[in-house]
C-alpha positions in Angstrom: 93.6 100.7 96.9 94.8 97.5 95.1 96.7 96.6 98.3 93.5 96.7 100.3 94.2 99.9 102.2 91.7 102.6 103.0 92.5 106.2 101.9 90.9 108.8 104.2 90.6 112.6 103.6 91.0 114.5 106.9 88.8 117.6 106.9 90.7 120.2 108.9 93.8 118.0 109.0 95.6 119.1 105.9 96.4 115.6 104.9 95.2 112.2 103.6 95.9 109.1 105.7 96.2 105.5 104.5 95.0 102.9 106.9 95.2 99.1 106.8 91.5 98.2 107.6 92.5 94.7 108.9 94.9 95.9 111.5 93.9 99.6 112.0 97.5 100.6 111.5 98.4 103.9 109.9 100.3 103.0 106.7 101.1 106.4 105.3 100.4 110.1 105.5 100.1 112.4 102.5 100.4 116.0 103.6 98.5 118.7 101.7 100.2 121.7 103.2 98.4 124.4 101.2 94.8 123.3 101.9 93.5 122.1 105.3 89.8 121.2 104.6 90.5 118.0 102.7 87.2 116.5 101.5 87.7 113.5 99.3 90.1 111.2 97.5 89.9 109.1 94.4 92.3 107.2 92.2 92.3 108.0 88.5 94.4 108.2 85.4 94.8 105.5 82.7 96.5 103.1 85.2 94.6 104.2 88.3 97.9 105.3 89.8 97.1 109.0 90.2 95.5 110.3 93.4 93.0 113.1 93.2 92.4 115.0 96.4 89.7 117.7 96.7 89.5 120.4 99.3 87.0 123.0 100.6 87.1 126.7 101.1 84.4 127.0 103.8 84.3 129.5 106.7 88.1 130.3 106.5 89.6 132.7 109.0 91.9 135.4 107.7 94.8 133.5 109.3 93.9 130.3 107.5 93.4 132.1 104.3 96.9 133.4 104.4 98.3 129.9 105.4 96.3 127.7 103.1 96.6 129.4 99.8 95.2 126.6 97.6 92.1 125.9 99.6 89.1 124.9 97.5 91.4 123.2 94.9 91.7 119.7 93.5 95.2 118.2 93.6 96.7 115.5 91.4 99.4 113.4 93.2 101.6 111.1 91.1 104.4 108.8 92.0 102.9 107.2 95.0 103.7 103.6 93.9 100.2 102.4 94.5 97.1 101.8 92.3 93.4 102.2 93.0 90.7 99.9 92.0 88.2 100.4 89.2 84.7 101.6 90.0 82.2 98.8 90.8 78.7 98.9 89.4 75.8 97.8 91.5 72.1 97.2 90.9 69.5 98.7 93.2 66.6 97.9 91.0 65.4 95.2 93.5 65.4 97.6 96.5 61.9 98.8 97.5 61.6 102.5 96.5 60.5 103.6 100.1 64.0 102.4 101.4 66.1 104.6 99.1 65.7 107.4 96.7 66.9 106.5 93.2 67.2 108.4 90.0 67.7 106.5 86.7 70.2 107.8 84.3 70.3 105.7 81.1 69.7 102.4 82.9 72.1 103.3 85.8 70.9 104.4 89.2 72.1 107.3 91.4 71.5 107.4 95.1 69.8 110.6 96.2 
């Protein structure tokens, strides 16, 4: 985020944690009580102040299905008081092709 913290999705943990990478300290926990297989986080919105959290719905027991009713969903969380950073472009055109698989999409590269 803009404060330098790292946001981590906890698969099987029903939450997102925020860690200060310089100190290793836990800064914050964002519970996602209706989905436990949290897969990814990203900031978005016009001001990069909305947190998007994705979750999976993989090999769920009947007990977990009853408890985590919004598994497999994407969540939008607002009002956190923090902003993300804009995406950063990078150029891999100088990387030898045998070191990485690239696919060009209109002059931009995707890692495969």
